matplotlib code that plots the C-alpha trace (Angstrom):
import matplotlib.pyplot as plt

x = [0.0, 1.1, 0.3, -0.2, -0.1, -1.9, -3.6, -6.7, -4.7, -4.1, -1.0, -2.1, -5.4, -3.4, -0.8, -3.5, -5.1, -1.7, -1.1, -4.5, -4.1, -0.8, -2.6, -1.4, -3.5, -3.7, -4.5, -4.8, -4.1, -5.5, -6.9, -8.8, -7.5, -7.0, -7.7, -11.0, -12.3, -14.8, -12.0, -10.3, -10.5, -10.4, -8.6, -9.1, -9.4, -8.3, -9.1, -6.4, -3.3, 0.2, 1.5, -0.7, 1.9, -0.7, -2.6, 0.5, 1.4, -2.0, -1.8, 1.7, 1.3, -2.0, -1.2, 1.6, 2.9, 5.5, 6.1, 5.0, 4.3, 4.4, 2.5, 1.1, 2.2, 1.2, 2.4, 1.6, 4.9, 3.5, 1.6, 4.8, 6.5, 3.7, 3.3, 6.6, 5.8, 2.8, 4.9, 7.7, 5.2, 3.1, 5.7, 8.8, 7.9, 5.0, 7.3, 9.7, 6.8, 6.1, 9.8, 10.1, 7.0, 8.3, 11.6, 9.8, 7.6, 10.4, 8.9, 12.0, 10.8, 9.6, 8.9, 8.8, 7.0, 9.7, 10.0, 12.3, 11.9, 14.8, 17.2, 16.4, 17.8, 19.3, 23.0, 23.0, 20.5, 19.1, 19.0, 20.5, 20.3, 23.8, 22.7, 23.2, 20.1, 19.6, 15.8, 14.7, 11.3, 10.0, 8.1, 11.3, 13.2, 10.6, 11.0, 14.8, 14.8, 12.8, 15.3, 18.2, 16.3, 15.9, 19.6, 20.4, 17.6, 19.1, 22.6, 21.5, 18.4, 18.5, 15.3, 15.7, 14.0, 13.5, 12.9, 11.1, 11.7, 8.7, 9.0, 5.6, 2.9, 0.1, -2.7, -5.4, -6.7, -7.3, -10.9, -11.7, -12.4, -9.8, -7.5, -6.5, -9.0, -6.9, -8.4, -7.1, -5.7, -2.2, -1.0, -0.7, -2.5, -5.7, -5.8, -5.5, -8.2, -10.6, -10.0, -10.8, -14.0, -15.0, -14.7, -12.1, -12.0, -8.5, -5.2, -2.5, 0.7, 3.6, 6.3, 6.9, 10.4, 12.4, 15.4, 13.5, 12.3, 8.9, 9.6, 7.7, 9.3, 9.8, 8.8, 9.1, 5.7, 5.2, 1.9, 0.5, 0.1, 3.8, 4.4, 2.2, 4.1, 7.4, 6.2, 5.6, 9.0, 10.6, 9.0, 10.3, 13.7, 13.8, 12.5, 15.3, 17.8, 18.3, 20.2, 18.5, 18.5, 16.8, 15.4, 14.1, 10.7, 10.0, 9.4, 13.0, 12.1, 10.5, 7.5, 7.0, 3.9, 3.0, 3.3, 0.9, -1.6, -1.2, -1.7, -4.9, -6.3, -5.3, -6.8, -10.0, -10.7, -11.2, -9.1, -7.5, -8.2, -4.9, -4.0, -0.3, 1.5, 5.1, 7.4, 7.1, 10.2, 12.3, 10.8, 13.7, 13.5, 13.9, 13.6, 14.2, 14.9, 17.6, 15.7, 18.5, 19.1, 15.4, 15.5, 18.6, 18.0, 14.2, 13.5, 11.0, 9.9, 7.4, 5.0, 2.1, 4.1, 3.8, 2.2, -1.0, -1.6, -1.3, -3.7, -6.2, -6.4, -6.7, -9.4, -11.4, -11.2, -12.4, -15.3, -16.2, -16.1, -18.4, -20.9, -20.9, -21.5, -24.4, -25.9, -25.3, -24.1]
y = [0.0, 3.6, 6.4, 9.6, 12.6, 15.6, 13.4, 15.6, 18.5, 19.5, 17.3, 14.8, 13.7, 13.1, 11.1, 9.0, 8.3, 7.2, 4.9, 3.3, 2.9, 1.1, -1.3, 0.0, 0.2, 3.8, 5.4, 9.3, 11.4, 14.9, 17.6, 19.2, 22.6, 23.2, 19.8, 18.7, 15.3, 15.1, 15.1, 12.1, 9.3, 6.4, 4.8, 5.2, 8.7, 9.4, 12.9, 14.3, 16.4, 15.3, 16.8, 14.4, 11.9, 9.6, 9.4, 8.7, 5.9, 4.4, 4.6, 3.3, 0.7, -0.8, -1.0, -2.6, 0.7, 0.1, 3.8, 7.3, 10.1, 13.5, 16.3, 18.2, 21.8, 25.4, 27.0, 30.7, 32.6, 36.0, 34.5, 32.8, 36.2, 37.8, 34.8, 32.8, 31.1, 29.4, 28.0, 26.7, 25.1, 23.5, 22.6, 21.9, 21.1, 18.8, 17.1, 16.3, 14.6, 12.4, 11.5, 10.5, 8.3, 6.6, 5.8, 4.5, 2.1, 1.0, 2.6, 3.5, 4.9, 8.5, 10.6, 14.3, 17.1, 19.8, 22.9, 24.8, 27.6, 25.9, 27.3, 31.0, 33.4, 31.5, 31.8, 29.9, 28.3, 25.7, 25.0, 21.6, 19.8, 21.0, 24.7, 26.4, 26.2, 29.7, 30.2, 33.8, 33.4, 31.3, 29.0, 27.9, 27.9, 25.6, 23.1, 23.3, 22.6, 19.4, 18.3, 18.9, 16.8, 14.0, 14.0, 13.6, 11.0, 9.0, 9.0, 8.4, 6.2, 4.7, 6.5, 6.6, 9.5, 11.3, 15.0, 16.1, 19.7, 20.9, 23.8, 25.2, 22.5, 23.1, 21.4, 19.0, 15.4, 15.0, 13.7, 16.9, 15.2, 17.1, 20.0, 23.3, 24.9, 27.0, 29.7, 32.2, 31.1, 32.4, 30.4, 31.9, 29.4, 29.0, 32.8, 33.4, 30.8, 32.3, 35.7, 34.4, 32.8, 36.1, 34.8, 37.5, 41.1, 40.7, 38.8, 41.0, 40.8, 41.7, 43.3, 43.8, 45.0, 41.8, 40.9, 38.3, 38.0, 39.5, 41.4, 39.0, 36.6, 32.9, 29.9, 26.1, 24.5, 20.7, 18.9, 17.6, 14.1, 14.1, 15.0, 12.2, 9.7, 10.9, 10.0, 6.4, 6.4, 7.7, 4.9, 2.3, 3.9, 3.6, 0.1, -0.9, 0.4, 3.9, 6.3, 9.3, 12.1, 15.2, 15.5, 18.4, 18.1, 20.4, 20.3, 21.2, 24.4, 27.7, 29.6, 33.3, 34.9, 36.2, 32.7, 31.4, 34.1, 33.3, 29.6, 30.3, 32.3, 29.7, 26.8, 28.4, 30.9, 33.6, 36.7, 37.1, 40.6, 41.9, 44.6, 45.5, 46.1, 46.6, 43.7, 41.9, 42.1, 38.9, 37.6, 36.5, 37.0, 33.3, 29.9, 26.7, 23.2, 20.8, 17.5, 15.2, 13.6, 12.6, 11.2, 9.1, 7.9, 7.6, 6.9, 9.8, 11.8, 14.7, 13.4, 15.9, 19.1, 20.8, 24.2, 23.8, 20.3, 21.8, 24.7, 22.4, 20.1, 23.1, 24.6, 21.4, 21.3, 24.9, 24.3, 21.2, 23.3, 25.9, 23.3, 21.8, 25.3, 25.8, 22.5, 20.7, 17.1]
z = [0.0, -0.8, 1.7, -0.2, 2.2, 0.6, -2.0, -2.4, -3.8, -7.4, -8.0, -5.4, -7.2, -10.4, -8.5, -6.8, -10.3, -11.7, -8.7, -8.9, -12.7, -12.0, -9.7, -6.3, -3.2, -2.0, 1.3, 1.3, 4.4, 3.9, 6.2, 3.3, 4.2, 0.4, -1.1, -2.7, -1.5, -4.4, -6.9, -5.4, -8.0, -5.5, -2.7, 1.1, 2.4, 6.0, 7.3, 9.4, 9.9, 8.8, 12.1, 14.2, 15.4, 17.0, 13.7, 11.7, 14.2, 13.7, 9.9, 9.6, 12.3, 11.0, 7.3, 5.3, 3.8, 1.1, 0.4, 1.2, -1.3, 0.5, -1.3, 1.6, 1.4, 1.6, -1.7, -2.0, -2.2, -1.3, 1.6, 2.8, 2.9, 4.9, 7.3, 7.4, 10.7, 9.2, 6.3, 8.5, 10.8, 8.1, 5.4, 7.6, 11.1, 10.2, 7.6, 10.4, 12.3, 9.2, 8.8, 12.5, 12.2, 9.1, 10.8, 13.9, 11.8, 9.4, 6.2, 4.2, 0.8, 0.5, -2.6, -1.7, -3.6, -3.7, -5.8, -8.2, -5.6, -3.7, -6.2, -5.8, -8.4, -11.3, -11.8, -15.1, -17.5, -17.9, -14.2, -13.2, -9.9, -9.0, -9.2, -5.8, -3.5, -2.2, -1.8, -1.7, 0.1, 3.0, 0.8, -1.0, 2.2, 3.8, 1.0, 1.1, 4.8, 4.2, 1.5, 4.0, 6.6, 4.0, 3.3, 7.0, 7.6, 4.7, 6.2, 9.8, 9.5, 6.0, 4.9, 1.1, -0.6, -3.9, -3.9, -7.1, -7.8, -9.8, -12.1, -13.1, -12.7, -15.2, -17.2, -16.0, -16.4, -20.1, -19.4, -17.5, -14.2, -12.1, -12.4, -10.7, -8.2, -5.9, -3.9, -4.6, -7.9, -8.6, -11.6, -15.0, -17.3, -15.3, -14.7, -18.5, -19.3, -16.6, -18.1, -21.6, -20.2, -18.6, -15.0, -14.4, -15.8, -17.1, -16.7, -15.0, -17.0, -14.7, -16.8, -20.6, -20.4, -19.7, -21.8, -23.7, -27.3, -26.6, -23.3, -21.1, -18.6, -19.5, -17.5, -17.8, -17.6, -17.0, -17.4, -14.1, -15.7, -16.4, -12.8, -11.6, -13.8, -12.3, -8.8, -9.9, -11.6, -8.4, -6.2, -8.7, -8.5, -4.7, -4.7, -7.1, -4.6, -5.9, -3.7, -2.2, -4.8, -6.1, -9.7, -11.7, -13.3, -16.2, -19.9, -20.6, -22.5, -21.5, -22.8, -22.3, -20.8, -24.3, -25.8, -23.1, -24.0, -27.7, -26.9, -25.0, -27.8, -30.3, -28.4, -27.2, -29.9, -27.2, -26.7, -23.2, -21.8, -20.3, -17.8, -17.7, -14.4, -13.4, -12.8, -9.4, -7.2, -7.4, -10.7, -12.9, -16.7, -17.5, -15.7, -17.6, -16.2, -17.2, -17.0, -18.2, -14.8, -14.4, -17.9, -17.3, -13.7, -13.6, -17.2, -17.2, -20.1, -20.2, -22.8, -22.4, -21.7, -25.1, -24.4, -26.5, -25.0, -21.5, -22.3, -24.1, -21.1, -18.7, -20.9, -20.9, -17.1, -16.7, -19.1, -16.9, -13.8, -15.3, -16.3, -12.8, -11.3, -13.6, -12.6, -15.9, -15.8]

ax = plt.figure().add_subplot(projection="3d")
ax.plot(x, y, z, "-o")
ax.set_aspect("equal")
plt.show()
């Protein structure tokens, strides 16, 4: 059985779907503070907090847990700057409780949902795993602290782990059954699609004076189904005796904000109303992943991460959400 912590979230529901499709038994632990239980595609759902040691002892002691996938996290960068204590408590301290419980119960395989935010300002492109980790906000720092703990737990207790450093997760289940539904939404692609649908007055475009081809910043987007597949690859890697490691997950190429807007217009046939605003402090011009290590060590390839495919799947999900809100089946 695989324990998925935070399995009712955006990435989590897709990971659960991939695990179930592969024939694994799945138990999900989620406090539903941001997850959506109605989107869970199956498995057992246990309502509870990752920081509840007694609950973790009961789960790990009563089930034959072969591995843990840890996706529970707060993830709003601006909020982490305003309230860092909440992020260090939720993302870092509660992760320590999970790791201690795993060691106590002899569960020795963990896949951790990390972030490219651990790198901070890029010093070279594309960004590889040996890039310095110098996070510039509490969200990134909270993830990096967990990665450091995992290194130490591997050395001291034999807890083998893979940290998956996501770049920009995007897209949705191709059948339209699950996708992004953050409140508030902060990600570019769903914001652009919602603006195109008229659910928002306009997309705010931060900066048109970057040193890029069209003046807008460039980001590396990876389809959420490709992310989900990487978690299964990471578990297999650990079960084959792979050493604890970190891997980048991206598409391996960047798309500008303007290219995203062009894709939304191309896929949907709808123009995206835009309001321009100054650059946000700390936003680099370009972020692109070197994904060669994940390809070589995990045998992972981003198969759905072409931009129009991502946008098409995200659009299908937003249309489905609108139909459900309108009471249509």
